[in-house]
N, C-alpha and C positions, 0 to 999 in steps of 0.2 A: 323428533318429528318422524312420523310413520312413513315407511318407504312405499306402502300400498296406498293407492288412490281410493278414498271413500266416496262412493257414488252419491251419497246424500249431500255431502259438502260440495261436490263438483257441480251438481245440478243447481244448488243455491248460488254458486259463483257465476254460472252461466246466466241465470235469471237476473242477477244484479247488474250484468253488463248490457242487457237488452233495454232499449228505450221503453218508457211507459207511454202507451198511446194516449192516455188521458192528460199527460203533462206536455203542454205545448213547448216549453223551453227545451225539453229533451229532444224535440224534433229539429231544432235549429242546428245546422251543421257548424262544427267548430273549425275555424281556420287557424292553422298553425303557420308561423313564418317559415318560408321555404329554406331548407338547409342544403339543397342540392347545389353542388359545385358546377359552375359552367364548364363545359368541355374545353380542353386546351386549344382545340382547333378553332374555337370562336374568338380567341384572342387576336388583337391586331398584330401586324407584323413586328412592330418594335418590341412589344411585350413578349411575343413568342420567341424572338431572337434572344431576349434576355434569359429566357428559360433554357433554350437549346444551347446557348454558349457555355453553360455550366456543366455540361455532360462530359464524361471521360472520353478520351480520344478513341478508345476501342469500340465505343458505341456509335460513333458517327456513321460508319457504313450501314448499320441497321436503320438508323433514323432516315437516311437518304432514301430508303426504299418504302417509307410509310406513304408518301404521296408526293405529287409534283411540287406542291407549294413548299413542303419541307425541304425537298431537294434543291429548289431554287434559293431558299434562304441560306442553306448551308454553303452554297456556292457564292453567296454575295460577299463583297469586301467587308460589310459591317459585321458579319459573323467573326471574321478574322480579327477585326479591330477590338471587338468585345472580349474575345479570348486572350488577346494580347494584354488588354487592360486588366484582366483578372489574373494574369500571370500563369495561364494554363498552356502556354506554348513553350516549346524547347527547340533548340537549334541542333541540327544533325548534319553530318556529311553524307551526301548521297552520291553514289557512282552508278551511272546508267550505261548499259551496253545494248545496242540494238542487234536483233537477228531477223531472219526473214519473216517469222511469224509474230513477232512482238518485240518486247524488250525485257531485259533483266534489270531490276533496280535493287541495289544493295545499300543498306544504311549501316553506318558504323555505330554500334551500341556501346555504351559505357555504363559503369555502375560504381558509385563511390569514387568518382574521378579516375577510375581505372578502365582502360579500354578492354572490352571483353571479347567481342567478335563482330563479324558482319552478319546481318540478317538479309537474306536474298528472297525476293519475290518476283514473280513473272506476271507481266501485264500484256494483254492482247485486246485489240479492238476490231470490231467487224469492218471498220473502214480502213484498216491497216492490212495490206497484203504484201509488204516487203518491196513494193515497186515505187516507193516515193523518194527515189534518189538515194545516194550513198550516205548513210547515217554514221559511218565509221569515223568521220572527222567532224561530226556535228558539234556545235557549241551548246552549252546549257546555261539557263538563267532561271532562278527560282523567285516566285512571288508567293510568299506565305507557304502553304503546303503543296503548291503546284509547281512542277518543273517543266519548263518549256525547252524542248530539244529542237534546236533550229539548225537545219541543214540547207544545202543549196536550193533544193526544190520542195522542201516540205517542212512543216512545223507540227510537232506532236506535243500534246499536253499530258503529262503524267500527274495524277492526283495521288499523293502519298497517303491521304486519309482513306480514300475510297478504293485505291488500287486500280483505277481505271485509266485507260489510254484513249485519247481523243485526237482526231486530226483537226488542225486549225488552218487558218489562211496562211499561205506561204509569203515570203518577202516579195516586195515589188520587183526588186532586181535580184535575180539569182546570183549568189556569190559563195565563195568558200574561203576558209582561213581568214575570217573577219573577227573584229572585236565585238563583244556583247556585254551588256550590263543591265541590271534592273534598277530603276530609280523611281520612287514614289508611285509604285504600282504599275509602271509601264516598262517596256523593254526597248533598249536602244542598240542598234548595230551600226558599225562603221567599218570602212576599209574592205579588204578582200578583193577578189577578182573573179572573173568568169564570164565576161561578155563585152568588155570595152572599158575605156577610161572613165566613162560616165558612171559605170557601176561602182567603182571604187570611190568615187567622189561623193555619192549620195549617203547621207546619214538618215536612217529610217527609225521611226518610232512605232511601236506596236501597242495598241490599246486592247487588253484582254477582254474588257467588258463589251466592246464593240466588235472584237475579232477583226481588227482592221489595221493595216500598215499605212503610213504616210511619210513622205520625205519632209524633214524639218529644217535641214540645212545642207550645205556642201562642206565636205571635210577640208580642214586647213591644209592637210597633205594626204596624198593618196598612198595608202600602205597595204601591203599584202603579207599575210601571216602575222597580223598584229593581235594584241591581247587587250581585253577591256576590263575596267574596274570602275567602281563608283563610290565616292565619298562626299558627303555634304552637298548633294545636288549637282556634283560635277562628274561628267562622263570622261574617264581617262582612256585615251587610245594610245597604246604603248607598243613600242618596238615594231618589228616587221621589216619588210623590204620596200624600197622605193619603186613606185609604179609610175612610169612616164617615159618621155623621150630621153631624159638624162639618166645614164646608167653608170656614172662615174663611181669608182670605189669609195671615194671620200663621201659622196652623197649617201651611198648605201650605209656607210658606217654611222653617219649622223642619225639616220632613221632608226637603225637597230637599237640604239641606246637612248632614245628620246620619247617624250610623252606630249601629246596634244590634249588640251583641257577644254571641254565644252560645257558651259553652264546651261543646264537644261531649262531653267526657268526664264532666263533672260535671252536664251537662244544666241548667246555670244561665245566666241572662242577667246579663252584667256591666254596669257603668255605661256608658250611651250617651255617644258623643262627637260633636262637631260640627266641621266644617271651619272654620278661623279666618276665612277670607275670605268665607264665605257663598257665595252664588250657587247654581247648580243643578248637582249632580253628574251628569255625562254619561257618565263611564267610570271604572273603577277596576280594580285588580288587585293581586296580591301578588308581591313579589320580594325575595329576600335578607333576609327577616325584617321587611319593611316593607309597608305598604299605600300604594299610589300612587293618587292621586285627581286626576282631570281635571274641573275645574269651569268652568261657563260663566257669564259675566256679561253676556250679551246681545250685546256688541260685542267681547269678548275672552275668552280662556281663561286660567285659572290652573292651575298644577300643584303639587300638595302631596304630602308624604311623612309618613306616620304610623308611628311606631316601634311595631311589634307584638311585639317580643321581650320576653316577660313575665319572663324571667330575666336580662335584660341591663342592668337599671338605668335604661333610658331609656324604658320603656313609657309610651305615651300622649303623647309629645312630637311636635309638628308642626314641619315645616320647609317653607318655600316654595322651590320650585325654578324653574329657567328654563322658561318656557312653550314648548310645541312651535311651531316655525316653520311655520305653515300658509301655503300659497300665497295670494297676494292675492285671487284670484278665488273663494276658498272663503268663503262667508258662513255665519254661525251661525244657521241657520233650520231649519225643519222638514224640509227636504230632505236634511239632513246628520245622520248619527249617527256615533258613535265607539265603538271597542272597544279596551280595554287588555288586554294579555297580558304576564305576566312570563315571560321566557325566560332562566333563569340570572341573570346580573347585568345584563341588559338589560330595558327596558320597551318593548314595541312598541305604538304607537298606530296603529290602523287606522281610516282615515276612509273611510266609505262614503256615496256620494251616492245618495239614493233615486231621483231622476230627474234626469239630467244636463240635459235640455232645460229643465226647470223652473228649475234652478239658474241656467243662463245667462240665461233670460228674466227672472228676478227681479233678477239683478245688472246687467241692461242691457248685457251683453257678448255678442259674437257669435263669440268665439274657438272654434275647433275644436281638438281635441287634448287637451282637459282630460280626464284619466283619471277613470273613475268611482270608483276606489279608489286611495288612496296609503298608504304605510306609512312611518312615522317610528320610528326607534330611539333610545331614550335610554340612554346608558351611565351606570349608577349609580356607577361608579368615578370617571370624569373629569367627570361632570355635563354632558356635551355631547350635542346631538341631531345625527343625520345621517339622510339620506333613504335608504331601501332601495328595492328594486325594487317597482314598482307591482304590485298584484294582477292576475293574468291576466283577460282580458275575460270568460271564462265564469264567473268567481267573482263572483257578485252577492249582496248582502245576506248576507255571509259570517258564519258563526259561527266564532269563533276560539278556539284553545286551545293551550297548550304541551304537546307530546307527548314523552314519554320513551321512546325506542325504540332 
């Protein structure tokens, strides 16, 4: 075939493509079936959600900026349900620390079942100016990819997908050192103190969709410094000190090692339970249908498992497990506090030192290099502990939660 264009042949081709004025049929327009694909924004919400739910996690922040409709759909609970159904969600341990201008969020990353490192991000909101109460002792509860940091006078929502920080409605009754847990897309708080006996008695429920708190019942017992966990629709209010007119040592001991069980659906309190070994519960969490409890006995820690599966036949059974292997320089005193978080089939115990200098001074040691925070992981399958990467230095007095994202 010739590479040069022949003008004679080209003119013939052009003429053959022009309609013949004497031929009426050639003047009739030819209608071809439309092959244009309708734009994605014309799809109804349910079909659009089906499409958006299949995108990789790293693309979600970009999609939220497309339009308000897409942003609204990405924030809907149906988006999370679809991604969970497609197996596109993973569970990760998040540690959050607030500062005057925002908060640091650190996620524990793993690869091939090996802990690699912490990834830290910083989130700030225009509505957050550092004057929303003391967040250093805030509690955290996660619903899907969003962590709710609840303090005495403020509630902040951190979105792990978008990296945004939003101010939400505070609790009805300001309180501190309370129990918190997330159940069926809502958050429950109980116990704590900060304004009177009626504060510690009220159990509040938070609806993220309505951004509203309401009192759902009165607590079976008033507790201060208690811990929350949730298994199979039951809100466990664990440990703490007794609040009330009776301050006997025996009564305080009973509270410190006991659990009150609130059935969220029936709005009924179940029979209370106690940790067999006694002691003072310092941390607790839920994982794979059980409640895991870390109890202090002044000079040592004990670790327990409570079967919370109400339909499994073993509900209410206790088992003692191997205690966490804490470093020798860590003493069980007021400078140290613990946090337990269930992450799939693992239990993470985060140890936070309130003041490292005080700890070294009290222990009579002069070592340097002791980290302010360490993380231990308990494998519920093989029953063994292993040490994970220490918390980053900027994460202090961390509020921890398991985030599904």
